[in-house]
C-alpha positions as CSV (number, residue, x, y, z in Angstrom):
1,X,8.7,27.8,14.1
2,X,6.8,29.5,16.9
3,X,8.0,33.0,17.9
4,X,8.4,34.1,21.5
5,X,6.9,37.4,22.6
6,X,10.4,38.9,22.7
7,X,11.2,37.8,19.1
8,X,7.8,39.1,17.8
9,X,8.4,42.5,19.6
10,X,11.9,42.8,18.2
11,X,10.6,42.2,14.7
12,X,7.9,44.8,15.2
13,X,10.5,47.3,16.5
14,X,12.5,46.9,13.3
15,X,9.5,47.6,11.1
16,X,10.7,51.0,10.2
17,X,13.5,49.5,8.1
18,X,13.5,46.7,5.5
19,X,13.2,43.2,7.0
20,X,14.2,40.0,5.3
21,X,11.3,38.2,3.8
22,X,12.3,35.0,5.6
23,X,11.3,36.6,8.9
24,X,7.8,37.3,7.7
25,X,7.5,33.8,6.2
26,X,8.5,32.3,9.6
27,X,6.0,34.6,11.4
28,X,3.2,33.5,9.0
29,X,4.1,29.8,9.5
30,X,4.1,30.3,13.2
31,X,0.6,31.9,13.1
32,X,-0.7,29.2,10.8
33,X,0.1,26.4,13.3
34,X,-1.6,28.5,16.1
35,X,-4.7,28.9,13.9
36,X,-4.7,25.1,13.2
37,X,-4.8,24.4,16.9
38,X,-7.9,26.7,17.2
39,X,-9.6,24.5,14.5
40,X,-9.1,21.3,16.6
41,X,-12.1,20.3,18.6
42,X,-12.5,17.5,21.2
43,X,-15.5,15.3,21.8
44,X,-15.9,12.9,24.6
45,X,-18.1,9.9,25.0
46,X,-18.3,6.9,27.3
47,X,-19.0,3.2,26.7
48,X,-19.2,0.2,28.9
49,X,-17.4,-3.1,28.5
50,X,-19.3,-6.5,28.7
51,X,-22.1,-5.4,26.3
52,X,-22.2,-5.4,22.5
53,X,-23.7,-1.9,21.9
54,X,-23.6,1.0,19.5
55,X,-23.2,4.5,20.7
56,X,-23.4,7.6,18.5
57,X,-21.4,10.9,18.4
58,X,-22.9,13.7,16.2
59,X,-20.5,16.2,14.8
60,X,-22.0,19.7,14.7
61,X,-19.7,21.0,12.0
62,X,-17.8,19.5,9.1
63,X,-14.3,18.1,9.7
64,X,-12.0,15.1,10.0
65,X,-11.3,12.8,13.0
66,X,-7.6,12.9,13.5
67,X,-7.1,10.8,16.7
68,X,-9.3,8.7,19.0
69,X,-8.0,7.8,22.5
70,X,-9.6,5.5,25.1
71,X,-8.9,5.1,28.8
72,X,-10.4,2.2,30.8
73,X,-11.6,2.7,34.4
74,X,-10.8,-0.8,35.7
75,X,-9.5,-4.2,34.7
76,X,-11.5,-6.4,32.4
77,X,-11.5,-10.2,32.4
78,X,-12.3,-13.2,30.1
79,X,-11.7,-11.5,26.7
80,X,-10.5,-8.4,25.0
81,X,-12.8,-5.5,24.5
82,X,-12.8,-4.3,20.9
83,X,-14.2,-0.8,20.2
84,X,-14.9,-0.1,16.5
85,X,-15.4,3.4,15.1
86,X,-17.5,3.7,12.0
87,X,-18.9,6.2,9.5
88,X,-22.2,4.5,8.7
89,X,-21.2,0.8,8.1
90,X,-17.6,1.7,7.0
91,X,-14.9,1.1,9.7
92,X,-12.4,3.8,10.5
93,X,-10.5,1.3,12.6
94,X,-10.7,-0.2,16.1
95,X,-9.1,0.0,19.5
96,X,-8.5,-3.3,21.3
97,X,-8.3,-3.2,25.1
98,X,-6.5,-6.4,26.0
99,X,-7.8,-8.1,29.1
100,X,-4.2,-9.3,29.9
101,X,-2.6,-6.4,31.7
102,X,-5.8,-4.3,31.7
103,X,-6.1,-1.9,34.7
104,X,-7.6,1.5,35.5
105,X,-5.8,4.2,33.5
106,X,-4.6,2.1,30.6
107,X,-4.7,4.3,27.5
108,X,-5.1,3.1,23.9
109,X,-5.4,5.1,20.7
110,X,-6.2,5.1,17.0
111,X,-5.2,7.4,14.2
112,X,-7.9,6.8,11.5
113,X,-7.0,7.4,7.9
114,X,-10.1,6.2,6.1
115,X,-13.8,7.1,6.4
116,X,-12.9,9.8,9.0
117,X,-14.3,12.9,7.3
118,X,-17.8,13.9,8.4
119,X,-20.4,16.5,7.3
120,X,-22.1,18.8,9.8
121,X,-24.8,16.8,11.6
122,X,-23.4,13.4,10.6
123,X,-23.0,10.7,13.3
124,X,-20.0,8.4,14.0
125,X,-20.9,4.9,15.4
126,X,-18.9,3.6,18.3
127,X,-19.5,-0.2,18.6
128,X,-18.3,-2.4,21.5
129,X,-18.1,-6.1,21.1
130,X,-18.8,-7.0,24.7
131,X,-15.7,-9.2,24.9
132,X,-14.4,-7.9,28.2
133,X,-16.4,-8.7,31.3
134,X,-16.7,-6.6,34.4
135,X,-18.8,-3.8,33.1
136,X,-16.0,-1.2,33.3
137,X,-16.4,2.3,31.9
138,X,-14.3,3.4,29.0
139,X,-13.9,7.1,28.4
140,X,-13.2,8.0,24.7
141,X,-11.8,11.3,23.5
142,X,-12.2,12.1,19.8
143,X,-10.0,14.8,18.2
144,X,-11.6,16.5,15.3
145,X,-10.0,19.0,12.8
146,X,-12.6,21.5,11.4
147,X,-12.8,21.7,7.6
């Protein structure tokens, strides 16, 4: 539960008397979720369709990748573009941008559950397969929870 300013103020106004422990537990839970949000960082990178290439993202601090989102900047043709995310040679998973129905602004995402924890200074590999033609840019957002 997240407290409003009025609820927090009312709780503090009552501090002169005994308060139920549940109130403090809820307040602590509320603060914990706020602190967790502060520990989330976002990294951005950009790749291009039509070329089989590796791009690297270096994490400056230790943590876990919790979500990866892509958005394409135009339609691709011929084949699907597959973007694979790896820790070394181990795959965290892939995002497939289908050429059928592709258009600027189409969003795809991945929630990795394996090989997604990195040490400070470690790099994540972003590999494109070059399957989609047209040389469109793909912007990638990586959400990262600090350890």
